[in-house]
C-alpha positions in Angstrom: 0.0 0.0 0.0 2.9 2.4 0.7 3.6 4.4 -2.4 0.2 3.5 -4.0 -2.1 6.1 -5.5 -5.7 6.3 -4.2 -7.5 8.8 -6.4 -5.2 11.8 -6.3 -3.6 10.8 -2.9 -0.2 9.1 -2.6 0.1 6.9 0.4 3.3 7.7 2.4 3.1 5.6 5.6 0.7 3.8 8.0 0.0 5.9 11.1 -2.8 4.0 12.8 -5.3 1.2 12.8 -8.6 0.5 14.6 -11.2 -2.2 14.5 -12.8 -0.8 11.4 -10.2 1.3 9.5 -6.5 1.7 8.7 -5.2 5.3 8.6 -2.3 6.3 6.4 -0.4 9.5 6.0 -1.0 10.6 2.4 -0.1 13.5 0.1 -2.8 15.4 -1.8 -1.2 15.9 -5.2 -3.7 18.6 -6.2 -3.4 20.8 -3.2 0.1 19.8 -2.2 -0.7 19.1 1.5 -0.5 16.1 3.8 -3.7 14.5 5.0 -4.9 11.4 6.8 -6.4 8.8 4.5 -8.6 6.2 6.2 -9.5 2.9 4.4 -11.6 0.1 5.6 -9.5 -2.6 7.3 -9.6 -6.1 5.9 -10.4 -7.2 9.5 -13.8 -5.4 9.2 -15.1 -7.9 6.7 -16.1 -5.4 4.0 -19.8 -6.2 4.5 -22.5 -3.6 3.8 -23.1 -2.8 7.4 -19.4 -2.0 7.9 -19.3 0.1 4.7 -22.4 2.1 5.8 -20.9 2.6 9.3 -17.7 3.8 7.6 -19.6 6.2 5.4 -21.7 7.4 8.4 -18.4 8.4 10.1 -17.6 10.9 7.3 -21.2 12.1 7.1 -21.3 12.6 10.9 -18.1 14.7 11.0 -19.1 16.6 7.9 -22.2 17.8 9.7 -20.1 19.5 12.3 -17.8 22.4 11.8 -15.7 23.0 15.0 -12.1 23.6 15.7 -12.1 20.7 18.2 -13.5 18.2 15.8 -11.4 16.7 13.0 -12.2 18.1 9.5 -13.3 15.9 6.7 -12.0 16.8 3.2 -13.6 14.0 1.1 -15.6 10.8 1.2 -14.7 8.7 -1.9 -14.7 5.3 -3.5 -11.7 3.8 -5.2 -12.4 0.5 -7.1 -15.2 -0.3 -4.8 -13.2 0.5 -1.6 -14.6 3.5 0.3 -12.1 5.9 1.8 -12.2 9.1 4.0 -9.7 11.9 3.7 -9.3 14.0 6.8 -7.0 16.8 8.0 -3.7 15.4 9.3 -2.8 16.3 12.8 0.9 16.2 13.6 0.6 15.1 17.2 -0.4 12.2 19.3 -3.5 10.6 20.9 -4.5 11.1 24.5 -3.8 7.4 25.0 -0.2 8.0 23.9 0.1 10.8 26.4 -1.4 8.7 29.2 1.1 5.9 28.4 4.0 8.3 28.5 3.0 10.3 31.7 0.7 7.9 33.5 -1.2 10.9 35.0 -1.9 14.3 33.4 -1.3 17.5 35.4 -4.5 19.2 36.7 -4.1 22.3 34.5 -3.5 20.3 31.4 -6.5 18.0 32.3 -8.8 20.9 32.6 -7.6 22.5 29.4 -8.1 19.2 27.5 -11.5 18.6 29.0 -12.7 22.1 28.2 -11.8 21.6 24.5 -13.5 18.1 24.5 -16.7 19.7 25.9 -16.6 22.5 23.4 -16.3 20.1 20.4 -18.9 17.7 21.9 -21.3 20.5 22.5 -21.2 21.3 18.8 -21.8 17.6 17.9 -24.7 17.3 20.3 -26.2 20.6 18.9 -26.1 19.0 15.5 -28.0 16.0 16.9 -25.0 13.6 16.8 -24.1 11.3 19.7 -20.5 10.0 19.4 -21.0 6.7 21.4 -17.3 5.7 21.3 -15.4 8.4 23.2 -12.1 7.1 24.6 -8.5 8.4 24.8 -7.6 6.7 21.5 -10.2 9.0 19.8 -8.8 12.2 21.3 -5.9 13.7 19.3 -3.7 16.5 20.5 -1.3 18.5 18.3 2.0 19.8 19.6 0.3 22.9 21.1 -2.2 20.6 23.0 -5.1 21.6 20.8 -7.7 18.9 20.9 -9.4 17.1 18.0 -12.2 14.6 18.5 -12.2 11.9 15.8 -13.6 8.4 14.9 -17.3 9.0 14.6 -17.7 5.6 13.1 -20.3 4.6 15.8 -21.9 8.0 15.9 -25.6 8.2 15.6 -27.8 11.1 14.4 -30.9 11.4 16.5 -33.8 9.8 14.8 -31.7 7.8 12.4 -31.6 4.0 12.2 -28.9 2.1 14.0 -26.3 0.0 12.1 -25.1 -3.0 14.0 -23.7 -6.4 13.5 -23.5 -9.3 15.8 -19.8 -9.2 16.1 -19.4 -5.4 16.8 -19.6 -4.0 20.3 -20.9 -0.4 20.1 -18.3 1.4 22.2 -15.3 0.4 24.3 -16.4 -1.2 27.6 -14.4 0.9 30.0 -15.9 4.1 28.7 -19.5 2.9 28.1 -22.4 4.4 30.0 -24.8 2.3 32.0 -27.6 2.9 29.5 -25.3 2.0 26.6 -24.5 -1.3 28.3 -28.2 -2.0 28.8 -29.0 -1.3 25.1 -31.1 1.8 25.8 -31.7 4.7 23.5 -28.7 7.0 24.0 -28.8 10.8 24.5 -26.0 13.4 25.1 -25.7 12.2 28.7 -24.1 9.0 27.5 -21.2 10.9 26.0 -21.0 12.9 29.2 -20.4 9.7 31.2 -17.6 8.6 28.7 -15.7 11.9 29.0 -16.1 11.7 32.8 -14.3 8.4 32.7 -11.6 10.0 30.5 -11.2 12.9 32.9 -10.9 10.5 35.9 -8.3 8.5 34.0 -6.2 11.6 33.2 -6.2 12.7 36.9 -5.5 9.3 38.4 -3.8 7.3 35.6 -6.5 4.6 35.9 -10.1 4.1 34.8 -12.8 4.4 37.5 -14.4 1.1 36.8 -12.1 -2.0 36.5 -12.2 -5.7 36.1 -10.3 -8.6 34.6 -13.0 -9.4 32.1 -15.6 -7.3 30.3 -18.4 -8.8 32.4 -16.6 -7.6 35.6 -16.1 -4.1 34.2 -19.8 -4.0 33.2 -20.8 -5.0 36.7 -18.6 -2.3 38.2 -20.1 0.4 35.9 -23.6 -0.6 36.8 -23.2 -1.1 40.6 -20.0 0.3 42.0 -18.8 3.8 42.9 -15.3 4.9 41.7 -12.6 5.5 44.3 -12.4 9.1 45.4 -9.4 11.1 44.4 -7.1 11.9 47.4 -4.3 13.9 45.8 -3.3 16.7 48.2 -1.6 18.5 45.3 -5.0 19.2 43.7 -6.5 22.4 44.8 -10.2 22.7 45.8 -10.5 18.9 45.6 -14.0 18.8 47.0 -15.3 20.8 44.0 -13.4 18.6 41.6 -14.8 15.4 43.1 -18.3 16.9 42.8 -17.7 17.5 39.1 -16.6 13.9 38.6 -19.4 12.4 40.6 -21.9 14.4 38.6 -20.4 13.3 35.2 -20.2 9.6 36.4 -23.7 9.3 37.9 -25.4 6.0 37.2 -28.7 7.6 36.3 -28.4 9.7 33.2 -30.9 12.3 34.6 -28.5 13.0 37.5 -25.5 13.8 35.2 -24.8 17.1 33.5 -27.6 17.4 30.9 -25.3 18.8 28.3 -21.7 19.3 27.4 -22.2 23.1 27.9 -23.2 22.6 31.5 -20.2 20.3 32.1 -18.0 23.0 30.5 -19.5 25.7 32.7 -18.5 23.7 35.8 -15.0 23.2 34.5 -14.7 26.9 33.7 -15.9 27.9 37.2 -13.5 25.5 38.8 -10.6 26.6 36.6 -11.3 30.3 37.4 -10.9 29.5 41.1 -7.7 27.7 40.5 -6.3 30.5 38.4 -7.0 33.1 41.1 -5.2 31.0 43.6 -2.2 30.5 41.4 -2.0 34.0 39.9 1.6 34.4 40.9 2.5 31.5 38.7 1.6 33.4 35.6 4.5 35.8 36.0 7.5 35.1 33.9 10.9 35.3 35.6 14.1 35.5 33.7 17.1 34.5 35.8 20.7 34.9 35.2 20.3 37.3 32.3 23.6 38.9 31.2 23.8 42.3 29.5 24.6 40.5 26.2 22.1 41.5 23.5 22.2 38.0 22.2 21.1 36.7 25.6 18.3 39.3 25.8 17.1 38.4 22.3 17.1 34.7 23.1 15.0 35.3 26.2 12.7 37.6 24.1 12.2 34.7 21.7 11.2 32.4 24.6 8.8 35.0 25.9 7.3 35.3 22.4 6.9 31.6 22.2 5.1 31.5 25.6 2.8 34.3 24.6 2.0 32.6 21.3 1.3 29.3 23.0 -0.4 30.3 26.3 -2.0 33.6 25.5 -3.0 33.7 21.8 -6.3 32.1 21.0 -8.8 32.0 18.1 -11.9 33.7 19.4 -15.0 35.7 18.3 -15.0 39.3 19.4 -18.5 40.9 19.8 -19.2 44.6 20.0 -22.7 45.5 21.0 -24.1 48.9 21.8 -27.3 50.9 21.9 -28.3 52.8 18.8 -29.3 56.4 19.4 -28.1 56.4 23.1 -26.9 60.0 22.8 -30.3 61.3 21.8 -31.9 59.2 24.6 -29.6 60.8 27.2 -30.3 64.3 25.8 -34.1 63.7 25.9 -34.5 62.0 29.3 -31.4 63.1 31.2 -28.4 61.3 32.7 -30.2 59.3 35.4 -32.8 57.9 33.0 -30.1 57.2 30.5 -28.1 55.3 33.0 -31.2 53.3 33.9 -31.7 52.4 30.2 -28.1 51.2 30.0 -28.5 49.2 33.1 -31.6 47.5 31.7 -29.6 46.6 28.6 -26.7 45.1 30.4 -29.0 43.2 32.9 -30.5 41.2 30.0 -27.4 41.0 27.8 -24.9 39.7 30.3 -26.8 36.5 31.1 -27.4 35.8 27.4 -23.7 36.1 26.7 -22.8 33.9 29.7 -25.4 31.3 28.8 -23.7 30.8 25.4 -20.3 30.4 27.1 -19.2 33.9 26.2 -17.3 36.3 28.5 -18.0 40.0 29.0 -14.6 41.6 28.7 -15.6 45.2 29.6 -18.4 47.8 29.2 -17.7 51.1 27.5 -20.5 53.6 28.1 -23.5 52.0 26.5 -21.5 49.3 24.8 -20.3 45.8 25.6 -17.2 44.0 24.5 -17.5 40.2 24.8 -15.6 37.2 23.6 -16.6 33.6 22.6 -14.5 30.6 21.7 -17.3 29.0 19.7 -18.4 31.0 16.6 -21.8 29.2 16.5 -22.5 30.1 20.2 -21.6 33.7 19.5 -24.1 33.9 16.7 -26.8 32.2 18.8 -26.1 34.7 21.6 -26.5 37.7 19.2 -29.8 36.3 17.8 -31.2 35.8 21.4 -30.1 39.3 22.4 -32.0 40.9 19.5 -35.1 38.8 20.1 -35.2 39.4 23.9 -34.9 43.1 23.4 -37.7 43.0 20.8 -39.9 41.2 23.4 -39.0 43.7 26.1 -39.7 46.7 23.9 -43.3 45.5 23.3 -44.0 46.2 27.0 -42.5 49.7 27.0 -43.9 53.0 25.6 -42.4 53.9 22.3 -40.2 56.7 23.7 -38.5 54.2 26.1 -37.8 51.5 23.5 -34.2 50.9 22.6 -32.5 49.2 19.7 -29.0 47.6 19.6 -26.5 46.8 16.9 -24.2 43.8 17.1 -20.9 43.4 15.2 -18.6 40.3 15.3 -15.3 39.3 14.0 -13.3 36.0 14.3 -9.5 35.9 14.6 -6.5 35.4 16.9 -6.3 37.6 20.0 -4.0 37.9 23.0 -5.9 37.1 26.2 -4.3 38.2 29.5 -5.7 39.0 32.9 -9.3 39.1 31.7 -8.7 41.4 28.8 -8.2 40.9 25.0 -5.8 42.6 22.7 -5.0 42.5 19.0 -6.2 43.3 15.5 -9.3 41.1 16.0 -10.6 43.7 18.5 -9.9 46.6 16.1 -11.6 45.0 13.2 -14.7 44.1 15.2 -14.9 47.7 16.3 -14.7 48.9 12.7 -17.4 46.4 11.6 -19.7 47.9 14.3 -19.3 51.4 12.7 -20.9 49.9 9.5 -23.8 48.2 11.4 -27.2 49.8 11.7 -29.7 49.6 14.5 -31.4 46.1 14.9 -28.7 44.5 12.7 -26.3 41.7 13.4 -23.3 42.0 11.1 -20.4 39.6 10.7 -16.9 39.9 9.2 -15.8 37.5 6.4 -13.7 35.4 8.7 -16.6 34.7 11.0 -18.9 34.1 8.0 -16.5 31.4 6.8 -16.8 29.6 10.1 -20.6 29.4 10.2 -21.6 29.5 6.5 -22.3 25.8 6.4 -24.6 25.9 9.4 -28.1 25.4 8.2 -29.6 27.1 11.3 -28.3 30.5 10.2 -29.6 32.7 7.4 -27.0 34.9 6.0 -26.8 37.6 3.3 -23.9 39.6 1.8 -23.9 43.2 3.1 -21.4 44.9 0.8 -17.7 45.4 1.2 -15.7 47.9 3.3 -12.1 49.0 3.2 -10.6 49.6 6.6 -7.7 52.0 7.2 -4.4 50.1 7.0 -6.0 47.2 5.1 -5.2 46.8 1.4 -8.1 44.6 0.4 -11.8 45.3 1.0 -13.5 43.0 3.5 -16.9 41.5 2.7 -19.5 41.9 5.4 -22.6 39.7 6.1 -25.9 40.1 7.8 -27.2 37.5 10.2 -31.0 37.2 10.2 -32.5 37.0 13.7 -36.2 37.4 13.1 -38.6 36.4 10.3 -40.0 40.0 10.1 -36.6 41.6 10.0 -35.9 43.8 7.0 -33.4 41.5 5.2 -32.9 42.9 1.7 -29.6 42.8 0.0 -27.5 46.0 0.4 -26.3 47.3 -3.0 -22.7 48.4 -3.5 -22.3 52.1 -2.5 -21.4 53.2 -6.0 -24.4 51.6 -7.6 -27.2 54.0 -8.3 -29.8 51.8 -10.0 -31.9 49.4 -7.9 -32.0 45.7 -8.7 -35.7 45.9 -9.4 -35.1 48.1 -12.4 -32.2 46.1 -13.7 -33.5 42.5 -13.3 -37.2 41.7 -14.1 -38.9 38.4 -14.2 -42.2 39.0 -16.1 -44.0 35.9 -15.1 -43.7 32.2 -14.0 -40.1 31.2 -14.7 -40.4 27.5 -14.0 -38.9 25.3 -16.7 -41.7 23.1 -18.2 -41.3 19.4 -18.1 -41.0 18.0 -21.6 -43.5 15.3 -22.5 -41.5 12.2 -23.7 -43.3 9.3 -25.2 -41.3 6.1 -25.7 -41.9 4.3 -29.0 -39.9 1.7 -30.8 -37.9 3.2 -33.6 -38.3 1.0 -36.7 -36.9 3.5 -39.1 -33.6 1.7 -39.3 -31.7 4.9 -38.1 -28.4 4.0 -36.5 -29.1 4.4 -32.7 -25.4 4.6 -31.8 -24.8 8.0 -33.5 -24.6 11.4 -31.8 -25.0 9.9 -28.3 -23.1 12.8 -26.7 -26.4 14.8 -26.8 -28.5 12.0 -25.3 -30.5 13.4 -22.4 -33.6 11.2 -22.0 -33.0 8.8 -19.1 -34.4 5.9 -21.1 -31.7 6.4 -23.7 -28.9 7.0 -21.3 -27.0 3.9 -20.2 -24.6 3.4 -17.3 -23.4 6.0 -14.8 -26.4 5.5 -12.5 -24.2 5.7 -9.4 -22.4 8.8 -10.7 -25.7 10.5 -11.6 -27.0 10.0 -8.1 -23.8 11.3 -6.5 -23.8 14.5 -8.7 -27.5 15.3 -8.1 -27.0 14.7 -4.3 -24.1 17.1 -4.2 -25.9 19.7 -6.3 -29.1 19.2 -4.3 -27.5 19.8 -0.9 -28.8 22.6 1.3 -25.9 24.6 -0.1 -25.1 23.2 -3.6 -21.6 21.8 -3.9 -19.3 22.3 -6.9 -18.3 19.1 -8.7 -15.5 18.3 -11.1 -16.0 15.3 -13.4 -12.5 13.9 -14.1 -11.5 11.4 -16.7 -9.8 10.6 -19.9 -11.0 11.6 -23.3 -13.9 9.5 -24.7 -14.8 8.4 -21.1 -18.3 10.1 -21.4 -17.9 13.3 -19.5 -19.8 15.5 -22.0 -22.6 12.9 -22.2 -23.0 13.0 -18.4 -23.0 16.8 -18.3 -25.8 16.9 -20.9 -27.8 14.4 -18.9 -27.4 16.3 -15.6 -28.4 19.6 -17.3 -31.6 18.2 -18.9 -34.7 19.7 -17.1 -36.6 16.4 -17.2 -33.8 14.7 -15.3 -33.5 17.5 -12.8 -37.2 17.0 -12.0 -36.6 13.3 -11.6 -33.6 13.5 -9.3 -33.8 16.8 -7.4 -36.3 17.0 -4.5 -37.1 20.6 -5.3 -36.1 21.2 -8.9 -37.8 24.6 -9.1 -35.3 25.9 -6.6 -32.5 25.4 -9.1 -31.4 27.5 -12.1 -29.0 25.8 -14.5 -26.8 27.3 -17.3 -24.7 25.2 -19.7 -21.7 26.5 -21.6 -19.6 24.3 -23.9 -16.2 25.9 -24.1 -15.3 23.8 -27.1 -17.5 26.3 -29.0 -16.2 29.3 -27.1 -12.5 29.2 -27.7 -10.8 32.5 -27.2 -13.8 34.0 -25.3 -13.0 36.9 -23.0 -14.5 37.9 -19.6 -17.3 40.2 -21.0 -18.2 37.6 -23.6 -18.3 34.9 -20.9 -20.8 36.9 -18.8 -22.8 37.8 -21.9 -23.0 34.0 -22.6 -24.2 33.4 -19.1 -26.8 36.1 -19.4 -28.1 34.5 -22.6 -28.3 31.1 -20.9 -30.2 32.5 -17.9 -32.7 34.2 -20.2 -33.2 30.8 -22.0 -33.5 29.0 -18.6 -36.3 31.5 -17.6 -38.2 30.8 -20.8 -37.4 34.3 -22.2 -39.3 35.8 -19.2 -36.2 37.4 -17.7 -35.0 40.9 -18.6 -31.4 41.8 -17.8 -30.5 45.5 -18.2 -27.0 45.0 -16.9 -23.5 45.4 -18.4 -21.9 41.9 -18.6 -19.3 41.8 -15.9 -18.5 41.1 -12.3 -20.7 43.7 -10.8 -23.7 42.9 -13.0 -23.4 39.2 -12.4 -23.2 39.7 -8.7 -26.4 41.6 -8.7 -28.1 38.7 -10.6 -26.9 36.2 -8.1 -28.0 38.3 -5.1 -31.4 38.8 -6.8 -31.8 35.1 -7.3 -30.7 34.4 -3.7 -33.4 36.7 -2.5 -35.9 34.5 -4.5 -34.4 31.4 -2.8 -33.0 30.2 -6.1 -29.7 28.3 -6.4 -27.5 28.7 -9.5 -25.7 25.7 -11.1 -23.3 26.5 -13.9 -22.4 23.5 -16.1 -19.1 24.0 -18.0 -18.0 21.4 -20.6 -14.3 21.3 -21.7 -13.4 23.5 -18.7 -9.7 23.1 -19.3 -10.1 25.4 -22.3 -11.0 28.2 -19.8 -7.9 27.6 -17.7 -5.7 27.7 -20.8 -7.3 30.9 -22.0 -5.1 33.9 -21.2 -8.2 36.2 -21.1 -9.2 34.7 -17.8 -6.9 36.1 -15.1 -6.5 35.8 -11.3 -9.4 38.3 -10.8 -11.8 36.1 -12.7 -10.8 33.0 -10.7 -11.0 34.9 -7.4 -14.5 36.1 -8.4 -15.6 32.7 -9.4 -14.4 31.2 -6.1 -16.1 33.9 -4.1 -19.4 33.2 -5.8 -19.3 29.6 -4.7 -18.1 30.5 -1.2 -20.5 33.3 -0.5 -23.7 32.5 -2.4 -25.9 29.5 -3.4 -23.7 29.0 -6.6 -22.1 25.8 -7.7 -20.1 24.7 -10.7 -20.3 21.4 -12.5 -17.4 21.0 -14.8 -15.6 18.4 -16.8 -11.9 18.2 -16.9 -9.3 15.9 -18.4 -6.8 13.7 -16.5 -3.1 13.6 -16.8 -2.0 10.0 -17.7 1.2 10.3 -15.8 -0.1 11.7 -12.5 -3.6 10.1 -12.8 -5.2 13.3 -11.6 -6.5 16.5 -13.2 -4.8 18.0 -16.1 -2.2 20.6 -15.1 -4.4 23.5 -16.3 -7.2 22.4 -14.0 -5.1 21.6 -10.9 -3.2 24.9 -11.3 -6.5 26.8 -11.5 -6.7 29.4 -8.6 -10.1 28.2 -7.6 -9.6 24.5 -8.1 -10.0 23.7 -4.3 -13.8 24.5 -4.3 -14.5 21.3 -6.2 -15.3 17.8 -5.0 -14.0 15.4 -7.6 -15.9 12.6 -9.3 -13.7 10.3 -11.4 -15.2 8.4 -14.3 -14.0 4.9 -14.9 -14.7 2.7 -17.9 -18.0 0.9 -18.0 -18.7 -2.3 -16.0 -19.6 -5.4 -18.0 -23.2 -4.9 -17.1 -23.2 -1.3 -18.3 -21.5 -2.3 -21.5 -24.1 -5.0 -22.2 -26.9 -2.4 -21.7 -25.3 0.0 -24.2 -24.7 -2.8 -26.8 -28.1 -4.5 -26.7 -30.9 -2.1 -25.7 -30.5 0.6 -28.5 -30.4 -2.0 -31.2 -33.3 -4.0 -29.8 -35.4 -0.8 -29.8 -34.5 -0.3 -33.5 -35.6 -3.9 -34.3 -32.2 -5.6 -34.4 -30.4 -7.9 -32.0 -26.7 -7.6 -31.1 -26.6 -10.0 -28.1 -24.5 -12.5 -30.1 -21.9 -9.9 -30.8 -21.2 -8.7 -27.3 -17.8 -10.6 -26.9 -16.7 -9.4 -30.4 -17.6 -5.8 -29.7 -15.9 -5.7 -26.3 -12.8 -7.3 -27.8 -12.3 -4.6 -30.4 -13.6 -1.7 -28.2 -12.8 -2.5 -24.6 -15.1 -1.0 -22.0 -14.8 2.7 -23.1 -18.4 3.9 -23.9 -17.1 5.9 -26.8 -15.4 3.0 -28.5 -18.3 0.7 -27.7 -20.7 3.1 -29.5 -18.3 3.2 -32.5 -18.0 -0.6 -32.7 -21.8 -0.9 -32.3 -22.5 1.6 -35.0 -20.4 -0.4 -37.5 -21.8 -3.8 -36.4 -25.4 -2.3 -36.6 -24.8 -1.2 -40.2 -23.6 -4.7 -41.3 -26.4 -6.5 -39.4 -29.0 -4.2 -40.9 -27.6 -4.8 -44.4 -26.9 -8.6 -44.1 -29.1 -9.9 -41.3 -26.2 -11.9 -39.9 -22.4 -11.6 -39.8 -20.0 -13.7 -41.6 -16.2 -14.0 -40.9 -15.7 -11.7 -43.9 -18.1 -9.2 -42.3 -16.3 -9.3 -39.0 -13.0 -8.6 -40.7 -14.5 -5.7 -42.5 -16.0 -4.4 -39.3 -12.5 -4.5 -37.6 -11.0 -2.5 -40.5 -13.9 -0.1 -40.5 -13.5 0.3 -36.7 -9.8 0.9 -36.9 -10.2 3.5 -39.5 -12.7 5.3 -37.3 -10.7 4.9 -34.1 -7.2 5.5 -35.5 -7.2 9.2 -34.7 -8.4 8.6 -31.1 -5.8 5.8 -30.6 -3.2 8.3 -31.8 -4.3 10.7 -29.1 -3.8 8.0 -26.4 -0.4 7.3 -27.8 0.6 10.9 -27.8 -0.3 11.5 -24.2 1.6 8.5 -23.0 5.3 8.8 -21.9 8.1 6.6 -23.2 7.8 4.0 -20.5 4.0 3.7 -21.0 4.5 3.3 -24.8 7.1 0.6 -24.3 4.6 -1.3 -22.0 1.8 -0.9 -24.6 4.1 -2.4 -27.2 5.1 -5.4 -25.1 1.4 -6.1 -24.3 0.4 -5.7 -28.0 3.2 -8.1 -29.0 2.3 -10.5 -26.1 5.9 -10.2 -24.8 6.9 -10.9 -21.2 6.4 -7.9 -18.8 9.6 -7.2 -16.8 9.3 -6.5 -13.1 10.5 -2.9 -13.6 7.4 -2.3 -15.8 4.8 -3.6 -13.4 4.5 -0.2 -11.5 2.9 1.2 -14.7 0.1 -1.3 -14.9 -2.2 0.0 -12.0 -2.3 3.5 -13.4 -3.0 2.5 -17.0 -5.6 0.0 -15.7 -7.2 2.8 -13.7 -7.3 4.9 -16.9 -9.0 2.0 -18.8 -6.2 1.5 -21.3 -5.3 -1.9 -19.9 -7.7 -4.6 -18.9 -7.2 -8.1 -17.5 -8.1 -11.4 -19.1 -7.7 -14.4 -16.7 -5.8 -11.9 -14.5 -3.2 -11.1 -17.1 -2.9 -7.5 -18.3 -3.7 -6.8 -22.0 -4.3 -3.6 -23.9 -8.0 -2.6 -23.6 -8.8 -3.1 -27.3 -7.4 -5.7 -29.7 -7.6 -2.9 -32.4 -5.5 -0.6 -30.2 -3.0 -3.4 -30.0 -3.0 -3.7 -33.8 -2.6 0.0 -34.2 0.5 -0.1 -31.9 2.0 -2.9 -33.9 1.3 -1.1 -37.2 3.1 2.0 -35.8 6.1 -0.1 -34.7 6.3 -1.8 -38.1 5.8 1.4 -40.0 2.7 0.3 -41.9 0.0 2.3 -40.1 -1.8 5.0 -42.1 -2.1 7.7 -39.4 -3.8 10.2 -41.6 -6.5 7.8 -42.9 -9.9 9.6 -43.0 -12.8 8.0 -41.3 -15.2 6.7 -44.0 -18.7 6.6 -42.5 -19.2 8.2 -39.2 -16.9 11.2 -39.2 -18.0 13.8 -36.6 -20.9 11.7 -35.3 -19.2 10.6 -32.1 
């Protein structure tokens, strides 16, 4: 496995193994980064239950976006073997730390537990119960930042349970009583598990022990853990209460959420910190007057500050709009009372969401949050509570607040925060109106995937000292809130005058009536444009995956990767077809599609590109859309924002996309704009791209594209035997002819490439139609006819191959022995479909391709021969 390529990941080394999966360190050849690649372990049995549980792990983690939960990059399938790609953490597991130290110091234990609770709180908020928390599933990086992983047994509330007879759900030492008894699990089960982990960190041993699983289970159900009697632990009684609560036998007596557990830890930690305040001071001893020595100590101080005092947090600025006027109208005493009413309700809301009030400044509050989601929830609750309170006050006493938030790294010391994150948050507030909640771009990126928040672009602002303008976003907090898109300041026209939908824009569903075609027309011609699902063969799995990604709550961009002739264009046409959208998408009227074939748009520039998109949109809206906008970035942004206000999602389908990336008219600004559209709006791209035969990944033009990383990749392989049989037999049968007896012959000369199968079938069909049956002379003529048609395509395969690959092709065509030094080439060419196996021996995918190679070698091939019958019809 070491050195093997799985999709576009190169396996470097094995870094871990569990009951279900093996984890490897791998290099992403597209993004040039290291990642963790998890494959199903052979020990798991590869049955469907195990595969579903493996896929559930990726789906569970993907539903959560939190700094203390491992990030999923991709869930894929390679030759029937599912894999998960995750961020790689250069660190160690909590189990490794326990083995090394035996016991974890109290301060480190509290720090680790606080992070576990924060991540777990986010998972529980998403409705996910982990069910297998243990030290092996807690990773720490070199700065002791926690990552929770291995959600293979996680269960979404309300979903079905996947089990097998041989799989114990959870590890017995960390299982809750209700998990042992097979009861329905809630968040309190995970609370019990992390209570066990905390006890083990403090004591070096688990609280419930036994020589056998049965003895451990008895202890969990019936015995109390030994109390901690470490005199070095401060405020031991409080700590014991925290542990007893987490490890209560009855779930109702435990902490009811990870947030409540976290609050207890924070309160306990605050008491400890006050007692140990003197330990925070940094003493430098034996410092000479050498500048080198001073600089060395300065570096150490900087390292300590970076590690201990710099944290990623959300800064919230909140103040009362119109407070100056209120003080002038009602006087200082009444004004002070108004501010007091504001802080009295705001402080508890901030603290409830695990925020911390840093300071008050006149009528304003500066607060911080570690969890971006909690910060946004607090802001929404504050606006709603104030709205409710205002209904009970006379109009003149009602107040309004504005809330601005920014996410970044801040220095935290002695209860205060410092750094650019504070300055930016303050500047965002100056661009926030009364009753609004406004977010910076960095905070938006953290919560954009959360379905519970409704967000809208609110223009861009340039701050003093910042070179690039910052996008701002509105967070909706009430259904009646004025939530219209804010136009760019320099725009004078309103969207309503520039974009008009005159009437119903729904794309009508074509009426398709299936009848047998007895005309004798060759059914294998022009199949690239086939869109009717009854005429489209193969790719059922790929079709489902693409529509699932497009149809997500926020549509995902997909890149269809594969060699020439593999069927990328056919698949794009099928996906684009309105009838198929209605068949596969749950809410097709929510989607607007545009289709551009860049083979027909060579040399296009940016204005022409947008003009083409405008034309496609007008067509998609059945000519009922009027666009009075100059084709360009600004105009297209207005269109997208207008569509978003109508709750429409835009999917742009681009065929031959590498022609865009080769086009010098498309610069960095274009790619940056295209990426921002996908990141900030309900916009997705569905593109086809070629694959490099040497790297077995995207063509260089695609992988070097500045916005390549927004895509999830779907690699097309050659047809399965079943798919090939469908393509060979069904079209001819509908035309009144049978090709069943020619399946082996067709697959011998064409291989399993859809394109070559169609080409072979077209030739066979013509002979069958003319003669009724095929003689040996007919078969020879078909081979010659096929080779004439395919020669130019075979030449393209030859041209993109390197010298080693060409030599291997030649040996296979001549049926020579393959040397050991050539064997490394076989998997890649087999993956590309240019090599197949017969009785487990590698051969070229098509006997005619083999003949073409031998003709070239012997100098008798006519490379310029023109195709006789079907030129341009494939």
